[in-house]
C-alpha positions in Angstrom: -16.2 -7.3 2.6 -19.1 -9.0 0.7 -22.0 -7.2 -0.8 -25.5 -8.3 0.3 -28.2 -7.9 -2.3 -31.7 -7.3 -1.0 -33.6 -6.1 -4.1 -32.9 -5.5 -7.8 -35.0 -3.9 -10.5 -33.9 -1.0 -12.7 -32.9 1.1 -9.7 -31.3 -1.4 -7.3 -31.2 -0.8 -3.6 -28.5 -2.7 -1.8 -26.9 -2.6 1.6 -23.1 -2.9 1.6 -21.8 -2.4 5.1 -23.1 1.1 5.9 -23.6 2.2 2.3 -27.0 2.3 0.6 -26.6 2.2 -3.2 -28.6 2.6 -6.4 -27.7 2.4 -10.0 -29.3 2.4 -13.4 -29.1 3.4 -17.1 -30.5 6.7 -18.4 -31.2 7.1 -22.1 -29.8 10.5 -22.6 -30.5 10.4 -26.4 -32.1 7.8 -28.6 -29.7 4.8 -28.7 -27.4 6.5 -26.1 -27.3 4.8 -22.7 -25.4 6.3 -19.8 -24.8 4.5 -16.6 -24.5 5.8 -13.0 -23.8 4.2 -9.6 -24.7 6.1 -6.4 -23.2 5.4 -3.0 -25.0 7.2 -0.2 -22.8 8.4 2.6 -22.3 6.5 5.8 -21.9 9.8 7.7 -23.8 10.0 11.0 -25.7 13.1 9.8 -27.4 11.0 7.1 -27.4 11.3 3.3 -29.8 14.3 3.1 -27.6 16.4 5.4 -24.4 15.8 3.5 -23.2 17.0 0.1 -23.5 15.1 -3.2 -20.2 14.6 -5.2 -20.2 13.6 -8.8 -17.0 11.9 -9.8 -15.9 12.2 -13.5 -13.0 10.0 -14.6 -10.6 11.1 -17.4 -9.3 9.6 -20.6 -11.6 10.5 -22.2 -13.0 7.0 -21.9 -12.0 6.1 -18.4 -14.6 4.6 -16.1 -15.8 6.3 -13.0 -17.8 3.2 -11.8 -14.7 1.0 -12.3 -11.4 2.8 -11.9 -12.7 5.8 -9.9 -14.8 3.6 -7.7 -12.7 0.6 -7.0 -9.2 2.2 -7.2 -9.6 5.8 -6.1 -12.4 7.0 -3.8 -15.1 4.3 -3.6 -15.9 2.3 -0.4 -14.3 -0.9 -1.6 -11.2 -1.9 -3.5 -11.0 -4.5 -6.2 -10.5 -7.2 -3.5 -13.8 -6.0 -1.9 -12.0 -4.7 1.1 -13.1 -1.5 2.8 -11.2 1.6 1.9 -10.5 3.6 5.0 -10.1 6.8 3.0 -13.3 6.5 1.0 -15.0 9.8 0.2 -18.3 8.0 0.9 -17.8 8.5 4.6 -18.1 12.3 4.1 -20.4 12.7 1.1 -22.8 10.9 -1.2 -20.8 9.8 -4.3 -22.3 9.6 -7.8 -20.0 7.8 -10.2 -21.0 8.4 -13.8 -19.5 6.5 -16.8 -18.9 9.5 -19.0 -18.7 10.3 -21.9 -21.1 7.8 -23.3 -19.1 4.8 -24.3 -17.0 4.8 -21.2 -17.2 1.9 -18.7 -20.7 0.4 -18.8 -22.2 3.3 -20.7 -22.7 2.6 -24.4 -24.1 3.7 -27.7 -26.0 1.5 -30.2 -24.2 3.4 -33.1 -20.7 4.7 -32.7 -21.7 7.7 -34.8 -23.6 8.9 -31.7 -20.4 9.3 -29.5 -19.8 12.8 -28.4 -17.2 14.9 -30.3 -17.1 18.1 -28.2 -17.0 19.1 -24.5 -20.4 20.8 -25.0 -22.0 17.5 -26.2 -20.6 15.7 -23.2 -22.1 18.4 -20.9 -25.5 18.1 -22.5 -25.6 14.3 -22.0 -24.5 14.8 -18.4 -27.2 17.4 -17.9 -29.9 15.0 -19.1 -28.6 12.2 -16.9 -28.4 14.4 -13.8 -31.8 15.8 -14.3 -33.2 12.2 -14.5 -31.1 11.3 -11.4 -32.6 14.2 -9.4 -36.1 13.2 -10.6 -35.4 9.7 -9.1 -33.7 11.1 -6.0 -35.4 14.4 -5.2 -33.8 14.4 -1.8 -30.6 15.5 -3.4 -32.0 18.7 -5.0 -31.2 20.9 -2.1 -27.9 19.4 -0.7 -24.7 21.1 -1.9 -23.6 19.5 -5.1 -19.9 19.3 -6.2 -18.4 18.0 -9.4 -14.9 16.4 -9.1 -13.1 15.6 -12.3 -9.7 14.0 -12.6 -7.5 14.5 -15.7 -9.8 14.9 -18.7 -12.6 14.6 -16.2 -11.5 18.0 -14.8 -11.8 19.5 -18.2 -15.3 18.1 -18.5 -16.1 19.3 -15.0 -15.4 23.0 -15.9 -17.7 23.0 -18.9 -20.4 20.9 -17.1 -20.4 23.3 -14.2 -21.0 26.2 -16.6 -23.8 24.2 -18.3 -25.5 23.5 -15.0 -25.3 27.1 -13.9 -27.0 28.3 -17.1 -29.7 25.6 -16.8 -30.4 26.5 -13.1 -30.6 30.2 -14.0 -33.1 29.4 -16.8 -35.3 27.5 -14.3 -34.7 24.1 -16.0 -33.1 22.4 -13.0 -33.4 22.6 -9.2 -29.9 22.0 -7.8 -27.7 23.5 -5.1 -24.5 23.8 -7.1 -21.6 24.3 -4.7 -18.7 24.2 -7.1 -16.3 22.0 -9.1 -12.8 20.7 -8.6 -10.2 20.0 -11.3 -7.8 17.3 -10.1 -4.5 17.1 -12.1 -6.8 18.2 -14.9 -6.4 18.6 -18.7 -7.7 22.1 -18.4 -5.1 23.7 -20.7 -3.5 20.9 -22.7 -0.8 23.0 -24.3 0.4 24.4 -21.0 0.7 20.9 -19.7 2.5 19.4 -22.7 4.9 22.4 -23.2 6.2 22.0 -19.6 7.0 18.3 -19.8 10.5 18.7 -21.1 11.9 21.0 -18.4 10.1 19.1 -15.7 11.8 15.9 -16.8 15.1 17.6 -17.1 14.9 19.1 -13.6 14.0 15.7 -12.2 17.1 14.1 -13.9 15.0 12.0 -16.1 16.4 13.3 -19.4 19.5 15.1 -20.5 19.8 18.2 -22.6 19.3 16.2 -25.8 16.1 14.5 -24.6 14.8 17.8 -23.2 15.3 19.6 -26.5 13.7 16.8 -28.6 10.7 16.6 -26.3 10.3 20.4 -26.4 10.7 20.5 -30.2 7.8 18.0 -30.8 5.6 19.7 -28.1 6.0 23.0 -29.9 4.8 21.3 -33.1 1.6 20.4 -31.2 1.3 24.1 -30.2 1.8 25.4 -33.7 -0.9 23.1 -35.1 -3.3 24.3 -32.4 -2.5 27.9 -33.0 -3.4 27.4 -36.7 -6.7 25.6 -35.8 -5.4 22.2 -36.9 -6.7 20.5 -33.7 -6.5 16.9 -34.9 -2.9 17.4 -35.9 -2.2 19.0 -32.6 -3.4 15.8 -30.9 -1.2 13.7 -33.2 1.8 15.8 -32.3 0.9 15.4 -28.6 1.1 11.7 -29.1 4.4 12.1 -30.8 5.6 14.1 -27.7 4.5 11.1 -25.6 6.6 8.9 -27.8 9.6 11.2 -27.4 9.2 11.1 -23.7 9.1 7.3 -23.8 12.2 7.1 -25.9 14.3 9.5 -23.9 13.2 8.4 -20.4 13.0 4.6 -20.8 9.3 4.8 -20.2 8.8 7.0 -17.3 5.4 6.7 -15.7 3.3 9.6 -17.0 1.2 9.5 -13.8 4.1 9.4 -11.3 7.5 10.8 -12.4 9.4 8.8 -9.8 8.2 5.5 -11.3 9.0 3.7 -14.6 6.9 1.2 -16.6 8.2 -2.3 -16.5 7.1 -4.6 -19.4 6.7 -8.4 -19.3 8.4 -10.4 -21.9 5.1 -10.8 -23.9 3.9 -7.2 -23.4 4.1 -4.8 -26.3 5.8 -1.5 -25.6 4.0 1.6 -26.9 6.6 2.7 -29.5 4.4 4.6 -32.0 1.7 7.4 -32.1 -1.3 5.2 -32.6 -4.5 5.3 -30.6 -3.6 1.9 -29.1 -0.3 3.3 -27.9 -2.1 6.1 -26.2 -4.6 3.7 -24.6 -1.7 1.6 -23.4 -0.3 4.6 -21.5 -3.7 5.5 -20.1 -4.6 2.0 -19.0 -1.3 1.3 -17.4 -2.4 3.2 -14.3 -5.2 0.8 -13.5 -5.0 -2.6 -11.9 -4.7 -5.2 -14.7 -7.4 -7.3 -12.9 -10.0 -4.5 -13.2 -11.5 -5.3 -16.6 -12.1 -9.0 -15.7 -13.5 -8.0 -12.3 -15.9 -5.5 -13.8 -17.0 -7.8 -16.6 -17.7 -10.8 -14.2 -18.3 -10.1 -10.5 -19.5 -6.5 -10.8 -21.6 -7.2 -13.9 -23.3 -10.1 -12.1 -23.8 -8.0 -9.0 -25.4 -5.1 -10.8 -27.7 -7.3 -12.8 -28.7 -4.6 -15.3 -25.8 -4.7 -17.9 -27.0 -5.9 -21.3 -25.4 -9.1 -22.6 -23.9 -7.3 -25.6 -22.2 -4.6 -23.5 -18.5 -5.1 -22.4 -17.2 -2.8 -19.7 -14.6 -0.5 -21.4 -15.6 -2.0 -24.8 -16.0 1.4 -26.5 -13.1 3.2 -24.8 -11.0 3.5 -28.0 -13.8 4.9 -30.1 -14.6 7.4 -27.3 -11.1 8.8 -27.3 -11.0 8.9 -31.1 -14.3 10.8 -31.2 -12.8 13.5 -29.0 -9.6 14.0 -31.1 -10.7 17.4 -32.5 -11.5 18.7 -29.0 -8.7 17.0 -27.1 -6.1 19.8 -27.2 -8.6 22.6 -26.7 -8.6 24.4 -23.3 -11.6 25.3 -21.2 -10.3 28.6 -19.7 -13.4 30.4 -20.9 -15.5 28.0 -18.8 -13.3 28.5 -15.7 -13.5 32.3 -16.2 -17.3 32.1 -16.6 -17.7 30.3 -13.3 -15.4 32.7 -11.5 -17.0 35.9 -12.9 -20.6 34.9 -13.3 -21.3 32.7 -10.3 -20.4 32.3 -6.6 -19.6 28.6 -6.9 -16.3 27.3 -5.6 -13.6 26.7 -8.3 -11.0 24.3 -7.0 -7.7 23.1 -8.5 -5.7 20.3 -6.8 -2.4 18.9 -8.0 -0.4 15.9 -7.1 3.2 17.1 -7.2 4.6 13.9 -9.0 2.3 13.9 -12.0 3.8 14.4 -15.4 0.9 14.3 -17.9 -1.0 17.1 -16.1 1.9 18.6 -14.3 1.7 21.3 -11.6 3.9 23.7 -13.6 1.4 23.6 -16.5 -1.6 24.2 -14.2 0.1 27.1 -12.5 0.7 28.6 -15.9 -2.9 28.5 -17.0 -4.0 29.9 -13.7 -2.0 33.0 -14.5 -4.1 33.4 -17.7 -7.5 33.5 -15.9 -9.5 36.8 -16.3 -11.1 37.0 -12.9 -11.0 40.4 -11.4 -9.9 39.0 -8.1 -6.8 37.1 -9.4 -4.4 39.8 -8.0 -5.8 39.1 -4.5 -5.4 35.4 -5.0 -1.8 35.8 -6.1 -1.0 37.9 -3.0 -2.8 35.6 -0.6 -0.7 33.5 1.8 0.2 29.9 0.8 -0.7 27.9 3.9 1.0 24.7 4.9 -1.4 21.9 6.0 0.0 19.1 8.2 -1.1 15.6 9.2 -2.9 15.2 12.5 -0.8 12.2 13.4 2.8 13.7 13.4 2.6 17.2 12.0 4.2 16.2 8.7 3.5 18.7 5.9 1.1 17.0 3.5 -0.1 19.8 1.3 -0.3 23.6 0.7 -3.3 25.7 -0.1 -3.6 29.2 -1.5 -7.2 30.6 -1.6 -9.1 33.8 -2.1 -12.9 33.9 -1.9 -14.2 31.1 -4.2 -10.9 30.1 -5.9 -8.6 27.6 -4.3 -5.4 25.8 -5.3 -4.1 22.8 -3.4 -0.6 21.3 -3.9 -0.7 17.7 -2.6 2.7 16.3 -1.7 4.0 12.8 -2.5 1.0 12.2 -4.9 0.9 11.7 -8.6 -1.9 11.9 -11.1 -4.6 10.3 -8.9 -4.2 12.2 -5.7 -6.8 10.2 -3.7 -5.2 6.9 -4.8 -1.7 8.0 -3.9 -2.4 9.9 -0.7 -5.9 8.8 0.4 -5.9 10.4 3.9 -4.6 13.7 2.6 -7.2 13.8 -0.2 -10.0 13.0 2.3 -8.9 15.9 4.5 -8.8 18.1 1.4 -12.4 17.0 0.6 -13.4 17.8 4.2 -11.9 21.3 3.9 -13.7 21.9 0.6 -17.2 20.9 1.8 -16.8 22.7 5.1 -15.5 25.8 3.1 -12.6 26.1 5.5 -10.6 28.1 2.9 -13.4 30.5 1.8 
């Protein structure tokens, strides 16, 4: 499916099949340039009658406009073929390269990269306010934030930030809620459950399980003592232990294993490059070239000195102090102080943000209605084609948890039709 360009200047309007688009840079701070790409929905109701979904990729440093768009929920894949399960058929999709330095977003000075979740949210707020000024038609439609992996962690804090700004009269927005997809919400609960999960899946023996658990507990001890950078280093060491004892299980789908070419370097240490090797292994190896050639030319606004993904490493490094910190306070705030929907969805085959870890941190939430949630029925949802069970959902009022079967870390990528039906349930509020 080819794109047809009909105009281009700062905000570019294009027609691609049934999808109207716009994109541009927003200077969220001096020397700090954040990029977004909007796909308006093709739904028959029209864009202004459908919700707006902001997609935040993980990492930190992953690209929403690249990986999230062309490999997960956007209208087209990397071969420019239409994706039948695209979320753009149900909602307007706003891809944001976030934090600054991810994807096509960039900083003039690396010292201006964000170092905390709160700084990320502040930049996102400035971008979104500018976006709504340019697209006032979206001020009143329901707005949802969907974040995958580290993006889910960012989504929780950003939802809290948006609510406070709306309450203060600084933003007009119909905030509907946020969703954390296989999210890094409570990093320690995730990491501390790897060993037993791998053991139960026959991926390690007792020796491997015990060694992985030993290193994971070192990460926990460092965090409990406030040594957050060391906690991140021990987390990397836990990844190394997993690699050594599993022969490189895929952190994003526990039923798969990484296969290396003869000239490809295996991540054998605890360096940043080793971590990025694991993170980037999930994306199509053609994606960087595609983004830096065809997509770059198509967009027409990317500065000559900006390379898609060129600042990914520094972005991750800048977040090392915050990386292992949880955002349970933000989730609690949204449950206790707002009526927005708070959604957790989990692909059952993910290791890095495994379901067991997410179920553990849910038990720590301080929402007064949690007992009612725990006593609620867990409902099986089936496919319309053959009645096959595709997911389960447990919900009470604004809080919902989806277990998506046969999916790994990126639920919409692994089970596109199921994820689309989940999105439909969320925006229709079927489970409220």
